[in-house]
Residue frames relative to the residue before (quaternion, step in Angstrom):
aa qw qx qy qz dx dy dz
X 1.0000 0.0000 0.0000 0.0000 0.00 0.00 0.00
X 0.2815 -0.7605 0.5659 0.1488 3.56 -0.89 0.96
X 0.1979 -0.7779 0.5892 0.0922 3.60 -0.74 1.07
X 0.3797 -0.7455 0.4900 0.2449 3.63 -0.43 1.12
X 0.5955 -0.6036 0.4067 0.3402 3.51 -1.11 0.76
X 0.6261 0.5581 -0.3646 0.4045 3.61 0.96 -0.73
X 0.6199 0.5274 -0.3594 0.4565 3.60 1.13 -0.50
X 0.6471 0.5188 -0.3264 0.4533 3.55 1.03 -0.71
X 0.6936 0.4256 -0.2788 0.5100 3.57 1.16 -0.44
X 0.5504 -0.6747 0.3474 0.3479 3.56 1.32 0.45
X 0.3720 0.6887 -0.5243 0.3353 3.59 1.13 0.53
X 0.3940 -0.7559 0.4707 0.2277 3.58 -0.76 0.99
X 0.0075 -0.7375 0.6749 0.0246 3.50 -1.27 0.67
X 0.3896 -0.7337 0.5106 0.2218 3.59 -1.14 0.47
X 0.0501 -0.7696 0.6365 -0.0035 3.57 -0.95 1.00
X 0.0609 -0.8491 0.5247 -0.0107 3.57 -0.62 1.07
X 0.4516 0.6939 -0.4653 0.3131 3.61 1.22 -0.04
X 0.4965 -0.6427 0.4951 0.3087 3.56 -1.20 0.57
X 0.4337 -0.7109 0.4777 0.2799 3.62 -0.75 0.96
X 0.3266 -0.7381 0.5588 0.1905 3.55 -1.01 0.85
X 0.5208 -0.6192 0.4826 0.3353 3.55 -1.14 0.64
X 0.4458 -0.6829 0.5110 0.2717 3.54 -1.01 0.82
X 0.3118 -0.7404 0.5658 0.1857 3.56 -0.89 0.93
X 0.4417 -0.7000 0.4890 0.2753 3.57 -0.74 1.03
X 0.5125 -0.6175 0.5093 0.3111 3.52 -1.17 0.72
X 0.2073 -0.7863 0.5731 0.1022 3.58 -0.95 0.90
X 0.1777 -0.7791 0.5965 0.0750 3.55 -0.92 1.00
X 0.3352 -0.6841 0.6069 0.2265 3.53 -1.12 0.75
X 0.2476 -0.7656 0.5776 0.1375 3.58 -0.75 1.05
X 0.0105 -0.7888 0.6144 -0.0113 3.58 -0.86 0.98
X 0.1545 -0.7655 0.6182 0.0895 3.56 -1.13 0.73
X 0.0979 -0.7815 0.6156 0.0248 3.55 -0.98 0.91
X 0.2127 -0.7630 0.6008 0.1079 3.58 -0.48 1.23
X 0.0446 -0.8745 0.4819 -0.0325 3.53 0.19 1.35
X 0.5488 0.6444 -0.4023 0.3489 3.61 1.15 -0.44
X 0.4430 -0.7423 0.4405 0.2424 3.57 -0.49 1.27
X 0.6510 0.5297 -0.3291 0.4328 3.59 0.89 -0.89
X 0.6707 0.4983 -0.3008 0.4598 3.59 0.99 -0.76
X 0.6673 0.5187 -0.2998 0.4424 3.56 1.06 -0.72
X 0.5489 0.6630 -0.3904 0.3267 3.59 1.13 -0.60
X 0.7542 0.3981 -0.2024 0.4814 3.57 0.96 -0.87
X 0.6626 0.4941 -0.2953 0.4792 3.58 1.28 0.14
X 0.4380 -0.6545 0.5403 0.2965 3.57 -1.16 0.58
X 0.6667 -0.4890 0.3678 0.4255 3.57 -1.26 0.29
X 0.6487 0.5169 -0.3207 0.4573 3.58 1.00 -0.80
X 0.6466 0.5146 -0.3193 0.4638 3.59 1.01 -0.79
X 0.6377 0.5203 -0.3276 0.4639 3.57 0.98 -0.82
X 0.6575 0.5125 -0.3097 0.4573 3.57 0.90 -0.92
X 0.6689 0.4953 -0.3031 0.4642 3.60 0.95 -0.85
X 0.6290 0.5285 -0.3309 0.4643 3.58 1.00 -0.80
X 0.6763 0.4935 -0.2966 0.4594 3.58 0.86 -0.93
X 0.6466 0.5148 -0.3139 0.4673 3.59 1.04 -0.79
X 0.6936 0.4689 -0.2784 0.4707 3.58 0.87 -0.98
X 0.6060 0.5502 -0.3429 0.4609 3.58 1.11 -0.71
X 0.6665 0.5010 -0.3064 0.4592 3.59 0.86 -0.93
X 0.6606 0.4999 -0.3080 0.4678 3.59 0.98 -0.83
X 0.6836 0.4921 -0.2916 0.4533 3.59 0.90 -0.90
X 0.6784 0.4740 -0.2889 0.4813 3.57 0.90 -0.92
X 0.6290 0.5366 -0.3348 0.4520 3.58 1.00 -0.77
X 0.6389 0.5224 -0.3235 0.4629 3.56 1.05 -0.74
X 0.6378 0.5215 -0.3216 0.4668 3.59 0.99 -0.81
X 0.6726 0.4972 -0.2940 0.4625 3.56 0.90 -0.95
X 0.6443 0.5461 -0.3181 0.4305 3.57 1.00 -0.81
X 0.6857 0.4668 -0.2818 0.4821 3.56 1.13 -0.59
X 0.7164 0.4440 -0.2432 0.4800 3.60 1.19 -0.51
X 0.7715 0.3197 -0.1373 0.5327 3.56 1.01 -0.87
X 0.1962 -0.8449 0.4906 0.0841 3.56 -0.30 1.24
X 0.6809 0.5274 -0.3017 0.4089 3.61 1.11 -0.48
X 0.7222 0.3027 -0.2260 0.5795 3.59 1.32 0.11
X 0.2819 -0.6948 0.6194 0.2326 3.53 -1.35 0.27
X 0.1919 -0.7847 0.5847 0.0747 3.56 -1.15 0.69
X 0.0151 -0.7860 0.6179 -0.0121 3.56 -0.94 0.93
X 0.2265 -0.7453 0.6088 0.1501 3.55 -1.26 0.47
X 0.8315 0.2376 -0.1658 0.4740 3.56 -1.07 0.75
X 0.6684 0.4374 -0.2932 0.5252 3.57 1.25 0.26
X 0.3933 -0.7553 0.4632 0.2455 3.64 -0.31 1.18
X 0.0009 0.7787 -0.6263 0.0368 3.54 -1.00 0.93
X 0.6030 -0.5803 0.4102 0.3624 3.55 -1.27 0.34
X 0.7536 0.2519 -0.1651 0.5842 3.58 1.26 -0.31
X 0.1167 -0.8217 0.5578 0.0022 3.55 -0.91 0.94
X 0.2118 -0.6859 0.6710 0.1853 3.50 -1.37 0.42
X 0.1162 -0.8329 0.5411 0.0081 3.54 -0.30 1.31
X 0.0891 -0.7946 0.6006 0.0080 3.56 -0.79 1.08
X 0.1058 -0.7881 0.6063 0.0114 3.52 -0.56 1.24
X 0.1529 -0.7919 0.5887 0.0553 3.58 -0.88 0.99
X 0.4877 0.6313 -0.4652 0.3838 3.56 -0.36 1.25
X 0.6950 -0.3527 0.3436 0.5239 3.54 -1.24 -0.35
X 0.6304 -0.5079 0.3908 0.4380 3.57 -1.16 0.36
X 0.6802 -0.5339 0.3110 0.3944 3.57 -1.10 0.68
X 0.6553 0.5263 -0.3172 0.4393 3.59 1.04 -0.76
X 0.7367 0.3952 -0.2140 0.5053 3.58 1.20 -0.54
X 0.3683 0.8007 -0.4359 0.1820 3.56 1.30 -0.11
X 0.7127 0.4551 -0.2659 0.4628 3.60 1.03 -0.70
X 0.5450 0.6323 -0.3926 0.3861 3.56 1.26 -0.13
X 0.3322 -0.7381 0.5540 0.1947 3.58 -1.07 0.77
X 0.4608 0.6967 -0.4400 0.3296 3.58 1.29 -0.06
X 0.5226 -0.6019 0.4972 0.3426 3.52 -1.26 0.46
X 0.1274 0.7812 -0.5935 0.1459 3.54 -0.60 1.19
X 0.6591 -0.4780 0.3804 0.4385 3.55 -1.27 0.19
X 0.2621 -0.7384 0.6026 0.1513 3.54 -1.16 0.74
X 0.1363 -0.8429 0.5206 -0.0016 3.54 -0.69 1.14
X 0.4085 -0.5748 0.6221 0.3402 3.44 -1.47 0.05
X 0.0736 -0.7380 0.6676 0.0652 3.57 -0.97 0.90
X 0.0833 -0.8339 0.5445 -0.0336 3.54 -0.43 1.28
X 0.1452 0.8004 -0.5614 0.1523 3.57 -0.70 1.08
X 0.3457 -0.7124 0.5694 0.2209 3.55 -1.11 0.72
X 0.0056 -0.7708 0.6367 0.0187 3.55 -1.25 0.50
X 0.5261 0.6618 -0.4455 0.2945 3.56 -1.23 0.32
X 0.7990 -0.3752 0.2285 0.4106 3.50 -1.40 -0.02
X 0.7420 0.4448 -0.2298 0.4458 3.60 1.01 -0.76
X 0.4481 0.6726 -0.4749 0.3481 3.60 1.23 0.10
X 0.2549 -0.8292 0.4888 0.0922 3.56 -0.67 1.14
X 0.8185 0.0623 0.0030 0.5711 3.60 1.11 -0.52
X 0.5786 -0.5899 0.4223 0.3727 3.61 -1.14 0.50
X 0.0586 0.7972 -0.5992 0.0434 3.55 -1.20 0.49
X 0.4566 -0.6599 0.5198 0.2931 3.55 -1.29 0.26
X 0.5871 -0.5980 0.4002 0.3709 3.61 -1.02 0.70
X 0.4334 -0.6145 0.5815 0.3104 3.52 -1.27 0.48
X 0.1270 -0.8059 0.5769 0.0397 3.59 -0.79 1.02
X 0.0100 -0.7748 0.6305 -0.0442 3.53 -0.78 1.16
X 0.4889 -0.6900 0.4589 0.2726 3.57 -1.09 0.68
X 0.2240 -0.7588 0.5999 0.1193 3.57 -0.85 1.05
X 0.7860 -0.0364 0.0537 0.6148 3.56 0.87 -0.98
X 0.3927 -0.7020 0.5416 0.2442 3.59 -0.91 0.92
X 0.7011 -0.4218 0.3381 0.4650 3.59 -1.28 0.07
X 0.6751 0.5028 -0.2985 0.4499 3.59 0.90 -0.89
X 0.7226 0.4223 -0.2361 0.4937 3.59 1.14 -0.60
X 0.3442 0.7983 -0.4593 0.1824 3.58 1.31 -0.09
X 0.7555 0.3928 -0.2105 0.4803 3.59 0.85 -0.93
X 0.5171 0.6099 -0.4261 0.4231 3.58 1.27 0.07
X 0.0490 0.8416 -0.5294 0.0949 3.54 0.38 1.32
X 0.3986 -0.7174 0.5087 0.2603 3.63 -0.64 0.99
X 0.5525 -0.5753 0.4801 0.3651 3.56 -1.23 0.47
X 0.6796 -0.5180 0.3316 0.3999 3.55 -1.19 0.58
X 0.6774 0.5201 -0.3013 0.4242 3.59 0.93 -0.90
X 0.7748 0.3304 -0.1744 0.5100 3.61 1.12 -0.60
X 0.3945 0.7575 -0.4572 0.2481 3.58 1.30 -0.04
X 0.6837 0.4852 -0.2990 0.4559 3.59 0.81 -0.97
X 0.6291 0.5273 -0.3385 0.4600 3.59 1.04 -0.73
X 0.6393 0.5281 -0.3247 0.4549 3.58 0.98 -0.85
X 0.6463 0.5119 -0.3146 0.4704 3.59 0.99 -0.82
X 0.6896 0.4962 -0.2843 0.4443 3.57 0.84 -1.04
X 0.6518 0.5143 -0.3197 0.4566 3.59 0.93 -0.88
X 0.6757 0.4878 -0.2992 0.4648 3.58 0.88 -0.91
X 0.6301 0.5251 -0.3328 0.4652 3.58 0.98 -0.81
X 0.6540 0.5250 -0.3134 0.4454 3.58 0.96 -0.86
X 0.6265 0.5322 -0.3319 0.4628 3.57 1.04 -0.77
X 0.6954 0.4730 -0.2730 0.4671 3.55 0.92 -0.93
X 0.6185 0.5603 -0.3416 0.4323 3.58 1.07 -0.70
X 0.5797 0.6028 -0.3721 0.4026 3.59 1.06 -0.69
X 0.7823 0.3044 -0.1500 0.5223 3.57 0.99 -0.85
X 0.7456 0.4386 -0.2117 0.4548 3.58 1.18 -0.47
X 0.3349 0.7795 -0.4815 0.2198 3.58 1.28 0.13
X 0.6640 0.5105 -0.3160 0.4457 3.60 0.87 -0.93
X 0.6455 0.5119 -0.3203 0.4677 3.59 0.99 -0.79
X 0.6475 0.5237 -0.3189 0.4525 3.58 0.95 -0.88
X 0.6539 0.4945 -0.3088 0.4822 3.59 0.99 -0.82
X 0.6955 0.4971 -0.2836 0.4345 3.57 0.79 -1.03
X 0.8099 0.3470 -0.1515 0.4481 3.58 0.74 -1.07
X 0.7990 0.2396 -0.1451 0.5321 3.62 1.13 -0.39
X 0.7423 0.3955 -0.2566 0.4762 3.62 0.48 -1.08
X 0.6317 0.5432 -0.3209 0.4505 3.57 1.17 -0.56
X 0.5656 0.5799 -0.3927 0.4354 3.60 1.26 -0.05
X 0.6232 0.5655 -0.3251 0.4315 3.59 1.27 -0.23
X 0.3973 -0.6654 0.5741 0.2642 3.56 -1.07 0.77
X 0.1359 -0.8133 0.5625 0.0604 3.60 -0.69 1.07
X 0.7753 0.0815 -0.0833 0.6208 3.58 1.31 -0.09
X 0.3480 -0.7700 0.5071 0.1702 3.54 -1.21 0.51
X 0.7521 0.3131 -0.2029 0.5432 3.58 1.20 0.28
X 0.0491 0.7452 -0.6648 0.0186 3.52 -1.36 0.42
X 0.2488 -0.7875 0.5526 0.1122 3.56 -1.14 0.59
X 0.2896 -0.7807 0.5256 0.1740 3.63 -0.54 1.11
X 0.1178 -0.7555 0.6418 0.0592 3.52 -1.06 0.87
X 0.0960 -0.8703 0.4780 0.0698 3.61 0.58 1.12
X 0.5651 0.6089 -0.4000 0.3871 3.60 1.15 -0.40
X 0.7954 0.1838 -0.1408 0.5601 3.61 1.11 -0.47
X 0.5520 -0.6807 0.3652 0.3139 3.56 1.17 0.72
X 0.6059 0.5477 -0.3682 0.4443 3.57 0.95 0.82
X 0.2810 -0.7038 0.6205 0.2015 3.51 -1.44 0.15
X 0.2925 -0.7010 0.6133 0.2166 3.54 -1.23 0.52
X 0.1885 -0.7812 0.5890 0.0857 3.56 -0.96 0.91
X 0.5086 -0.7267 0.3838 0.2568 3.61 -0.95 0.85
X 0.6685 0.4332 -0.3357 0.5028 3.60 0.94 0.83
X 0.4096 -0.6888 0.5450 0.2466 3.53 -1.29 0.45
X 0.6855 -0.4493 0.3635 0.4428 3.55 -1.31 0.14
X 0.6795 0.5130 -0.2910 0.4363 3.54 0.94 -0.98
X 0.6512 0.5445 -0.3242 0.4175 3.58 0.97 -0.80
X 0.8006 0.2350 -0.1269 0.5364 3.59 1.04 -0.71
X 0.4414 -0.7165 0.4533 0.2937 3.60 1.23 0.09
X 0.4515 0.6950 -0.4320 0.3555 3.58 1.06 0.77
X 0.1701 -0.7755 0.5983 0.1083 3.54 -1.27 0.37
X 0.7505 -0.3655 0.2909 0.4674 3.55 -1.36 0.06
X 0.7910 0.2900 -0.2781 0.4613 3.53 -1.21 0.83
X 0.4184 0.6175 -0.5166 0.4204 3.59 1.20 0.28
X 0.2088 -0.8002 0.5550 0.0892 3.57 -0.98 0.85
X 0.1350 -0.8011 0.5830 0.0157 3.54 -1.10 0.83
X 0.2776 -0.7015 0.6236 0.2049 3.51 -1.38 0.34
X 0.1275 -0.7655 0.6275 0.0630 3.55 -1.01 0.89
X 0.1807 -0.7719 0.6028 0.0903 3.56 -0.65 1.13
X 0.1325 0.8056 -0.5581 0.1482 3.56 -0.63 1.13
X 0.3105 -0.7028 0.6053 0.2080 3.51 -1.33 0.43
X 0.2192 -0.7498 0.6114 0.1260 3.55 -0.97 0.93
X 0.2205 -0.7790 0.5787 0.0985 3.54 -0.86 1.02
X 0.0823 -0.7748 0.6268 0.0082 3.55 -0.84 1.10
X 0.7297 -0.4481 0.2696 0.4405 3.64 -1.17 0.33
X 0.8276 0.1656 -0.0816 0.5301 3.60 0.92 -0.75
X 0.7856 0.2388 -0.1482 0.5513 3.62 1.18 0.22
X 0.1969 -0.7343 0.6320 0.1503 3.51 -1.39 0.16
X 0.0454 -0.8107 0.5835 -0.0147 3.58 -0.78 1.03
X 0.2841 -0.7559 0.5684 0.1575 3.56 -1.07 0.79
X 0.0358 -0.7955 0.6044 -0.0251 3.53 -1.01 0.92
X 0.2637 -0.6935 0.6350 0.2153 3.51 -1.35 0.34
X 0.1837 -0.7992 0.5676 0.0730 3.56 -0.62 1.16
X 0.2462 -0.7515 0.5982 0.1299 3.54 -1.03 0.87
X 0.0207 0.8090 -0.5829 0.0733 3.56 -0.72 1.12
X 0.2076 -0.7703 0.5923 0.1132 3.57 -1.24 0.50
X 0.4730 -0.6957 0.4684 0.2698 3.56 -0.84 1.04
X 0.0534 0.8265 -0.5575 0.0572 3.57 -0.85 0.95
X 0.8330 0.0274 -0.0040 0.5525 3.62 1.13 -0.01
X 0.4549 -0.6523 0.5333 0.2884 3.52 -1.38 -0.22
X 0.2922 -0.7429 0.5815 0.1571 3.54 -1.19 0.66
X 0.3677 -0.7299 0.5314 0.2229 3.58 -0.92 0.87
X 0.6412 -0.4738 0.3594 0.4850 3.59 0.12 -1.23
X 0.0156 0.7610 -0.6485 -0.0075 3.54 -1.36 0.32
X 0.5886 -0.6296 0.3788 0.3371 3.54 -1.03 0.77
X 0.7137 0.4482 -0.2650 0.4686 3.60 1.09 -0.60
X 0.6320 0.5073 -0.3278 0.4855 3.60 1.30 0.09
X 0.5205 -0.6467 0.4498 0.3294 3.63 -0.84 0.91
X 0.5999 -0.6298 0.3710 0.3253 3.54 -1.02 0.89
X 0.5882 0.5962 -0.3895 0.3832 3.61 1.06 -0.54
X 0.7025 0.4371 -0.2657 0.4949 3.59 1.25 -0.30
X 0.4655 0.6651 -0.4570 0.3635 3.57 1.28 0.09
X 0.8405 0.0862 -0.1041 0.5247 3.58 -0.97 0.93
X 0.5010 0.5958 -0.4472 0.4406 3.53 1.03 0.92
X 0.6607 -0.5347 0.3496 0.3941 3.59 -1.24 -0.10
X 0.3009 -0.7238 0.6007 0.1573 3.47 -1.36 0.49
X 0.1045 -0.8108 0.5755 0.0197 3.58 -0.91 0.93
X 0.4298 -0.7015 0.5141 0.2428 3.54 -1.00 0.89
X 0.4285 -0.6819 0.5406 0.2432 3.54 -0.99 0.96
X 0.1857 -0.8056 0.5557 0.0876 3.61 -0.61 1.13
X 0.7402 -0.2656 0.2584 0.5610 3.57 0.68 -1.13
X 0.3268 -0.6827 0.5768 0.3072 3.55 -1.29 -0.17
X 0.6905 -0.5186 0.3184 0.3910 3.57 -1.28 0.15
X 0.7127 0.4202 -0.2591 0.4984 3.59 1.26 -0.10
X 0.7658 0.2365 -0.1380 0.5819 3.57 1.21 -0.46
X 0.3112 -0.7571 0.5460 0.1785 3.57 -0.66 1.09
X 0.6324 0.5571 -0.3321 0.4236 3.57 1.13 -0.66
X 0.4334 -0.7365 0.4590 0.2429 3.58 -0.57 1.18
X 0.6793 0.5097 -0.3030 0.4324 3.58 0.82 -0.99
X 0.6729 0.4870 -0.3020 0.4678 3.58 0.92 -0.88
X 0.6241 0.5416 -0.3327 0.4544 3.57 1.05 -0.77
X 0.6676 0.4896 -0.2965 0.4760 3.58 0.97 -0.84
X 0.6292 0.5369 -0.3412 0.4466 3.59 0.98 -0.78
X 0.6483 0.5021 -0.3246 0.4715 3.59 0.96 -0.78
X 0.6238 0.5345 -0.3346 0.4618 3.58 1.02 -0.77
X 0.6652 0.5091 -0.2989 0.4572 3.58 0.97 -0.83
X 0.6611 0.5286 -0.3098 0.4331 3.58 1.06 -0.69
X 0.5608 0.6264 -0.3902 0.3754 3.59 1.18 -0.45
X 0.4023 -0.7032 0.5306 0.2494 3.55 -1.11 0.69
X 0.7829 0.0918 -0.0479 0.6135 3.58 1.27 -0.38
X 0.1216 -0.7522 0.6412 0.0910 3.56 -1.20 0.61
X 0.0717 -0.8073 0.5858 -0.0028 3.57 -0.62 1.16
X 0.1926 -0.8110 0.5473 0.0753 3.54 -0.26 1.30
X 0.2790 -0.7781 0.5464 0.1346 3.56 -0.88 1.00
X 0.7779 -0.2188 0.1637 0.5659 3.57 0.87 -0.91
X 0.2680 -0.7012 0.6302 0.1982 3.51 -1.43 0.21
X 0.0060 -0.7745 0.6326 0.0018 3.58 -1.00 0.86
X 0.4433 -0.6914 0.5076 0.2602 3.57 -1.24 0.39
X 0.1728 -0.7986 0.5682 0.0981 3.57 -1.01 0.75
X 0.7779 0.0639 -0.0611 0.6221 3.58 1.23 -0.42
X 0.1775 -0.8143 0.5501 0.0521 3.54 -0.75 1.10
X 0.0360 -0.7527 0.6574 -0.0002 3.55 -0.80 1.11
X 0.3029 -0.8026 0.4812 0.1805 3.60 -0.32 1.20
X 0.4113 -0.6677 0.5613 0.2647 3.53 -1.14 0.71
X 0.4322 -0.6444 0.5496 0.3097 3.55 -1.21 0.46
X 0.1242 0.8041 -0.5538 0.1767 3.51 -0.10 1.39
X 0.6472 -0.4841 0.3864 0.4444 3.61 -1.21 0.29
X 0.5515 -0.6191 0.4428 0.3413 3.56 -1.03 0.80
X 0.2005 -0.7890 0.5731 0.0937 3.55 -0.91 0.92
X 0.4479 -0.6534 0.5380 0.2881 3.53 -1.23 0.53
X 0.2969 -0.7751 0.5310 0.1706 3.57 -0.65 1.07
X 0.6205 -0.5361 0.4087 0.4007 3.61 -1.16 0.47
X 0.6160 0.5565 -0.3547 0.4302 3.58 1.07 -0.67
X 0.6136 0.5346 -0.3485 0.4650 3.58 1.06 -0.72
X 0.6592 0.5054 -0.3073 0.4643 3.54 0.97 -0.87
X 0.6426 0.5233 -0.3286 0.4531 3.56 0.95 -0.86
X 0.6646 0.5181 -0.3097 0.4405 3.55 0.97 -0.88
X 0.6793 0.4843 -0.2998 0.4628 3.58 0.96 -0.87
X 0.6532 0.5111 -0.3207 0.4574 3.56 1.05 -0.73
X 0.6772 0.4774 -0.2951 0.4758 3.55 1.15 -0.60
X 0.5517 -0.6367 0.3878 0.3741 3.58 1.28 0.00
X 0.6259 -0.5607 0.3426 0.4202 3.59 1.20 0.53
X 0.5087 0.6450 -0.4759 0.3143 3.54 -1.28 -0.51
């Protein structure tokens, strides 16, 4: 989003369009049972069913824990959450008994920066040969993933889900050291103290510099004639710092000096869930339509 210079100098303009609700980004959840030893005792059809049921079960868990994204299984999307179950990629060709892990990684159009997979333990070395039966394999995967998600949600958001652009605009309010973001608490299931990154380019008379701004949600914005309608009745976030200047005041002063601010994307770095009515996730719907299992 391009912020005209006249707005940064507090010149008023009028915006009257009705703000649209932000549509949550949807991830396709995929599971890949990659561990060779586990595949040996299963038919191709059993493997396919396990992977399908695993994706549906894990997607349902994520949908209940993570409010700022939607998760579906078995439905192609431009962005994916890929879960590989096996030895770590570096050990994949080894026949030795080793720990079997979940390797969790996002991919797709909205990924903003490189990162390493989140690795959680599915089976320890001592449990390596404890192979679930085909009928209960997907349940064993889902239950274990759910246990790890209870304690690892913050890591998953920070290291993987936070790599995704969830919005493409933001509005600086340098007079009160804040930014407006184009979504409400209800739209993303977020609450105060959730933290975000805003990637933007600042335009100066003879140069252009790109920065990542770190902000923390602290309130709600009603409306104002000089603010675009897409930010009316949305959240407000306090400007903390940028990726080059730790000092908040200096970071804000540089923002004020820019003649233009061009926002590229907004991503989340810390998720504090709002207490909202329970929602039905797309994964739940996919599972019921597929007849369970």
